[in-house]
N, C-alpha and C positions, 0 to 999 in steps of 0.2 A: 431437521436443520441442526447444525452444530457449530460450535465455536472452537477452533483448534488454535492453540498457541505453541510455538516452539519453546517458549519459556513461560511456564505457568506463573500466575501472580504469587508473590511471596515465596517463591521457590528460592532457597538459599544456595543450592548446589546446581550449577549449570551442567548441562549434559555433556558438553565438550569444551575444551579450552578455545577451539576456533570460534565457536558460537559466542563464548564469553568475550573474546577479543573483538569480534565484529560489533557486538552490541555496545561495548564500551566506546568504540570509535564513533558510533552513531548518536550517542547521548549528547544532549545540548551543552552540557558542561565539559565536554571532552576537548574543546578547542581544536577539533579536527575540521579541516576545510579541504575543498578541492578534490584532487585525484584520490587521496587516501579515503575520504568520505564516500566518493562515488563508487570506488571499488568495494567498500564495505556494504553499501546499499545493494549493489549488484549481486554480491556473493550471498547476502541474506535472502534476496529474491530467489536465487537458485535453490537455496535450502528450503524455502517455503514451498517452492514449486514441487519439490519431491513429495511433500505432504499432500498437496493438492492433487497430484497425479495418482496417489494411492486411492483416492476416493472418486476419481473420474470414470465415467463409463462412455463419455462422448469422445469423438475424435476430432470434431470441428470446434475450435475455440476462438472467440474474439476477445482479445485483451484490450481493454480501454484504460489508458493510463492518464491519470489526472496530472496535468502539467503545472508546474515545473518539477516540484519536489518528487513526484512519483516516477520520474523518467528512469533513473538507474535501477531502482527496485523493480519496476514493472518490466524493464527489458531483461533483467535477470530471470524473472518468472517466465516470460515469453520464450526466451532462448532455451531455458532448461526444458520446458514442455515440448518445444520443437525437437530437441535432442532425443526426447523419449518417443519421437515419431508422430506427434500430433500435428494436425494442420492448424497453424496459428496465423490469425490476422491480427494486426496491431493498429489501434486507432488512438490518437493523442487528443485528449480532451482539454480544450481551452475554455474557461468559464467566461465566454463572451457571447453576445447576441448573434454575431455573424456566424460563429461556429454552430450554435444551436440551430440557426435558420437552415444551414446547409446539411447538418448531420442527423438531427433528431429523427426525421422520417426514415432515414437509412437504418438507424438503430432499431426503430420500431419494427422493421421488416426482418431483422436478424432471426434466424432459426437456430443458430449455434448456441452452445453454452457460452456465457459471457462472464469474464473476470474483470471486475472493476477494481482498479489499483490506485491507492493513494499512500504516500509514504507515512503520513501522520493523520490519524483521525482523532480530532479533539472533541467536537460535538457530534459529528456525523452528518450535519446538515448538507454539506456540499455533495457528498457521495450518495446520500439518500435522494436528493433532488435529481441527480443524474439517473439513478435507478428507476425513477418514475417514468423515464422515457422508454423503458423496456416493457414489451408486451406482457411477458410472464415473469414475475419476480422470482419464481422457482428456478428460472434459468440463470440466475445471478449467483456468482461467488464473489464475495468481497475479500480483498487482500490488503493488508497494511503492514508496514514495518512496526509501527507503534499505535496502539489503541489506548486512548485515555480511559481511566476508570469511569469518568463522567459519561462516556458513550457506551459502556458495556451493556447497559439495560436496553438500549435501542437495538442492539444486534443480537439479543438473546434468541430471537426466533429466525435469525438469518444465518446463511451459510458463510461464516467469516473465518478467515485464516489470518493470523497475525504473528509476528515474531515475538512481541511481548506486550504486556499491558502495563501502563505507567500510571502512577499516582499523580505525577506532575501534569499540569496543563497550563498553557499560557498562549497569548496571542503572539504569533510570529512577527517580529519587528526587526528593524535595522539596529540591533544591539548585540553585544558580544556575550553578555551574561544574563541569566534569568533574574529579574528583579521587578517588583511591583506589577506582577501579572503579565509581563512581557519577557520574551526571550528571543534568542537568535532564530531567524526564519530558516527552515531546513533548505529551501531552494537557494537562498543566499549563501548558505554554508556550502552546499554542493557545488555551486558554480562561482564561488568566491566573488559575489557581488555585494557583500556587506560593507 
């Protein structure tokens, strides 16, 4: 298993100006909202998909996107992998009992490689809970736009791809700046519901 990041922690020099620009837009303190932020998430998803594709041997992939914040990033991953010629199924995960009741059995029967996508992984609790629904955890690839340093240890033995690792961690809230352990919710910023 491996952890692959487009931007390694503490790396001072970014690999490309495009990557640097997209990451800057996605940061909580960027004050970027709506279309601009959605496009940045989508493009970063496409970039990450290229790294994922380099290490795939399977042709049948199910991308499970954690809603709402994972939507644009996850679609970027799924679309890019489909452009590479892979057979992609997309499932949107809503963390509610009705969804679980209808979909968990279906997930347990999947034989394809599974990519679990969330825009931001702070503790890892939500995405790890979802992973427990999968029969064979070796069939899971985790993908995130941002991984908190707090969660790095949890994913050491997992197949994780992330755009970057952040020292910041906060509870997503209906606020516009990071303060007192709360910060702007990514989903609210993406869809301008703050």
